[in-house]
Kinemage of the C-alpha trace (Angstrom):
@kinemage 1
@onewidth
@group {chain A} dominant
@subgroup {mainchain}
@vectorlist {calphas} color= white
{ca met a 1} P 63.945 110.670 139.548
{ca ser a 2} L 61.315 108.488 141.185
{ca phe a 3} L 57.679 108.467 140.106
{ca ala a 4} L 56.629 109.959 143.487
{ca ser a 5} L 59.127 112.836 143.278
{ca met a 6} L 58.108 113.552 139.668
{ca lys a 7} L 54.480 113.777 140.812
{ca met a 8} L 55.492 116.213 143.572
{ca asp a 9} L 57.486 118.266 141.058
{ca lys a 10} L 54.444 118.481 138.787
{ca val a 11} L 52.272 119.513 141.726
{ca ala a 12} L 54.765 122.263 142.633
{ca val a 13} L 54.964 123.479 139.013
{ca arg a 14} L 51.162 123.539 138.747
{ca gln a 15} L 50.800 125.486 141.992
{ca asp a 16} L 53.477 128.025 141.043
{ca met a 17} L 52.079 128.610 137.554
{ca lys a 18} L 48.492 128.954 138.833
{ca leu a 19} L 49.622 131.555 141.372
{ca arg a 20} L 51.599 133.507 138.779
{ca arg a 21} L 48.789 133.351 136.240
{ca asp a 22} L 46.136 134.315 138.773
{ca ala a 23} L 48.218 137.365 139.768
{ca met a 24} L 47.986 138.816 136.248
{ca ser a 25} L 45.835 141.895 135.745
{ca pro a 26} L 42.914 141.780 133.286
{ca asp a 27} L 44.834 144.195 131.016
{ca glu a 28} L 47.905 141.935 130.993
{ca val a 29} L 45.775 138.899 130.111
{ca leu a 30} L 44.027 140.778 127.300
{ca asn a 31} L 47.145 142.423 125.845
{ca phe a 32} L 49.361 139.325 126.052
{ca ser a 33} L 46.575 137.178 124.574
{ca arg a 34} L 46.235 139.606 121.665
{ca asp a 35} L 50.009 139.480 121.029
{ca ile a 36} L 49.949 135.671 121.146
{ca glu a 37} L 46.988 135.581 118.753
{ca asn a 38} L 48.811 137.859 116.285
{ca arg a 39} L 51.905 135.645 116.408
{ca leu a 40} L 49.887 132.439 115.894
{ca phe a 41} L 47.849 133.753 112.968
{ca ala a 42} L 50.920 135.292 111.305
{ca trp a 43} L 52.492 131.822 111.090
{ca lys a 44} L 51.731 130.572 107.584
{ca glu a 45} L 51.634 126.872 108.498
{ca phe a 46} L 48.754 127.502 110.903
{ca ser a 47} L 46.861 129.817 108.577
{ca val a 48} L 46.563 127.076 105.926
{ca cys a 49} L 45.093 124.485 108.297
{ca trp a 50} L 41.431 123.771 107.627
{ca asp a 51} L 40.427 121.911 110.792
{ca val a 52} L 41.728 123.455 114.005
{ca met a 53} L 40.996 122.643 117.615
{ca phe a 54} L 41.195 125.224 120.389
{ca tyr a 55} L 40.527 124.906 124.081
{ca leu a 56} L 37.892 127.204 125.613
{ca ser a 57} L 39.848 129.435 127.992
{ca phe a 58} L 38.868 130.120 131.586
{ca gly a 59} L 40.263 132.234 134.395
{ca asn a 60} L 43.491 133.945 133.389
{ca glu a 61} L 44.451 131.431 130.708
{ca val a 62} L 45.552 132.821 127.360
{ca arg a 63} L 42.242 133.953 125.877
{ca thr a 64} L 41.099 131.815 122.970
{ca asp a 65} L 37.650 133.291 122.250
{ca glu a 66} L 39.009 135.938 119.874
{ca met a 67} L 41.300 133.355 118.242
{ca ile a 68} L 38.297 131.135 117.610
{ca lys a 69} L 36.344 134.039 116.093
{ca leu a 70} L 39.282 134.923 113.846
{ca ala a 71} L 39.710 131.314 112.718
{ca leu a 72} L 36.011 131.175 111.824
{ca glu a 73} L 36.314 134.474 109.925
{ca asn a 74} L 39.251 132.909 108.049
{ca his a 75} L 36.933 130.033 107.015
{ca gln a 76} L 38.718 127.461 109.151
{ca arg a 77} L 36.558 124.767 110.729
{ca val a 78} L 36.873 125.074 114.494
{ca tyr a 79} L 36.553 122.405 117.158
{ca val a 80} L 36.673 122.525 120.942
{ca pro a 81} L 36.866 119.721 123.496
{ca arg a 82} L 34.085 118.283 125.574
{ca leu a 83} L 35.113 116.068 128.466
{ca val a 84} L 33.664 112.581 128.806
{ca lys a 85} L 34.824 112.109 132.369
{ca arg a 86} L 33.536 108.577 133.002
{ca glu a 87} L 35.495 107.379 129.932
{ca arg a 88} L 38.527 109.641 130.624
{ca arg a 89} L 38.547 111.072 127.119
{ca leu a 90} L 37.682 114.165 125.104
{ca glu a 91} L 35.116 114.549 122.361
{ca val a 92} L 35.967 116.825 119.437
{ca cys a 93} L 33.011 119.165 118.933
{ca glu a 94} L 32.604 121.473 115.956
{ca ile a 95} L 31.479 125.023 116.674
{ca thr a 96} L 30.332 127.536 114.090
{ca asp a 97} L 30.276 130.674 116.232
{ca met a 98} L 30.943 131.838 119.774
{ca asp a 99} L 27.301 132.814 120.281
{ca gln a 100} L 26.138 129.228 120.455
{ca glu a 101} L 25.131 127.654 123.741
{ca phe a 102} L 27.888 126.515 126.092
{ca glu a 103} L 27.568 124.834 129.471
{ca leu a 104} L 29.963 124.364 132.378
{ca gly a 105} L 31.576 120.938 132.328
{ca ser a 106} L 33.038 118.764 135.067
{ca tyr a 107} L 35.871 121.163 135.935
{ca tyr a 108} L 33.792 124.347 135.466
{ca ile a 109} L 35.230 124.792 131.993
{ca arg a 110} L 32.923 125.841 129.171
{ca glu a 111} L 31.938 123.084 126.778
{ca pro a 112} L 29.549 122.997 123.825
{ca ser a 113} L 26.016 122.077 124.799
{ca arg a 114} L 25.135 118.469 124.115
{ca leu a 115} L 22.230 119.722 121.985
{ca asn a 116} L 22.951 120.296 118.306
{ca thr a 117} L 26.701 119.691 118.560
{ca arg a 118} L 28.504 117.771 115.854
{ca val a 119} L 31.165 115.392 117.232
{ca val a 120} L 33.973 114.346 114.875
{ca ser a 121} L 36.933 111.997 115.016
{ca pro a 122} L 40.293 113.361 116.235
{ca ser a 123} L 41.677 112.118 112.898
{ca lys a 124} L 40.006 115.127 111.238
{ca ile a 125} L 42.188 117.687 113.073
{ca asp a 126} L 45.023 119.497 111.225
{ca ala a 127} L 46.184 121.580 114.194
{ca val a 128} L 45.465 121.641 117.910
{ca ile a 129} L 46.096 124.410 120.413
{ca ala a 130} L 46.779 122.506 123.620
{ca pro a 131} L 46.259 124.056 127.036
{ca gly a 132} L 48.834 123.784 129.792
{ca leu a 133} L 50.169 125.347 132.933
{ca ala a 134} L 53.852 125.039 131.995
{ca phe a 135} L 55.981 124.063 129.019
{ca asp a 136} L 59.663 123.678 128.248
{ca tyr a 137} L 61.867 124.174 125.204
{ca ser a 138} L 61.601 120.548 124.133
{ca gly a 139} L 57.789 120.740 124.003
{ca arg a 140} L 57.027 118.985 127.274
{ca arg a 141} L 53.889 120.265 128.938
{ca val a 142} L 52.414 120.153 132.394
{ca gly a 143} L 48.654 120.183 132.113
{ca phe a 144} L 46.030 120.170 134.815
{ca gly a 145} L 46.635 116.571 135.815
{ca gly a 146} L 43.749 114.684 134.234
{ca gly a 147} L 45.648 113.314 131.233
{ca tyr a 148} L 42.781 114.127 128.867
{ca phe a 149} L 44.845 116.146 126.410
{ca asp a 150} L 47.666 113.585 126.477
{ca trp a 151} L 45.102 110.955 125.478
{ca phe a 152} L 43.740 113.277 122.791
{ca leu a 153} L 47.156 114.155 121.329
{ca lys a 154} L 47.846 110.428 120.868
{ca gln a 155} L 44.692 110.222 118.681
{ca leu a 156} L 45.812 112.892 116.203
{ca pro a 157} L 46.819 111.914 112.694
{ca glu a 158} L 50.501 111.952 111.830
{ca gly a 159} L 51.381 115.400 110.557
{ca ala a 160} L 48.812 117.258 112.673
{ca leu a 161} L 50.337 120.345 114.262
{ca arg a 162} L 50.626 120.201 118.057
{ca leu a 163} L 50.766 123.788 119.246
{ca ala a 164} L 50.513 125.674 122.519
{ca val a 165} L 49.763 129.261 123.468
{ca ala a 166} L 51.286 130.431 126.751
{ca tyr a 167} L 52.563 133.446 128.606
{ca arg a 168} L 56.341 133.697 128.450
{ca phe a 169} L 56.693 132.988 132.190
{ca gln a 170} L 55.023 129.601 131.629
{ca val a 171} L 57.956 128.415 129.488
{ca leu a 172} L 60.626 126.926 131.739
{ca asp a 173} L 64.027 125.407 131.039
{ca ser a 174} L 62.670 121.986 131.921
{ca val a 175} L 59.429 120.504 133.260
{ca pro a 176} L 58.877 117.013 134.693
{ca gln a 177} L 57.383 114.482 132.327
{ca asp a 178} L 55.774 111.098 132.808
{ca pro a 179} L 56.107 108.358 130.157
{ca trp a 180} L 52.532 108.952 128.931
{ca asp a 181} L 52.900 112.736 128.535
{ca glu a 182} L 52.691 114.102 124.992
{ca arg a 183} L 54.705 117.028 123.646
{ca val a 184} L 53.876 120.066 121.547
{ca gln a 185} L 55.925 121.185 118.527
{ca lys a 186} L 55.670 124.964 118.920
{ca ile a 187} L 54.788 127.387 121.697
{ca phe a 188} L 53.456 130.862 120.901
{ca thr a 189} L 54.031 133.495 123.595
{ca glu a 190} L 53.559 137.259 123.695
{ca asn a 191} L 57.281 137.607 122.886
{ca asp a 192} L 58.158 134.804 120.492
{ca met a 193} L 57.420 131.534 118.745
{ca ile a 194} L 59.441 128.687 120.264
{ca asn a 195} L 60.339 125.719 118.067
{ca cys a 196} L 60.465 122.620 120.229
């Protein structure tokens, strides 16, 4: 498959998944997110991680706010990304509660305010919950196209858990992958936990 056709395939996958996700009702988003949260937190390997990174959900993405609150209640240290667009990278920002100040970043995604936010090295992370529009059974992911999370996943220490939360329809038999794309190890859906 040529580079140009792979790009078109990724564009088509992104468009299809956005349409399907946007068509979900608020109740579906809430109920499926709750089921995914229960599955993630029931997995012992995740529950013993001390330093976990979540994305801050927007639109009809799997909701992470309640997951973040639960992780904090479980005395896990929680981090979320902040985009440094001009450098094409993510900063790892510690948060201590969901009531702190957030601002809209470059892509209208919530990020921690630049005031009073502690930034740490990616090497501190034990587990990351990576966002994505589509995944497959071998852990390949199609993100939003910026490459920020692929860059970030490369920075993680060996042994850090690379996880994803997704609706079951977002898991396909196969998704296109570029040489620089990074994979996840497990995908948690409302129906199951997929070992990649």
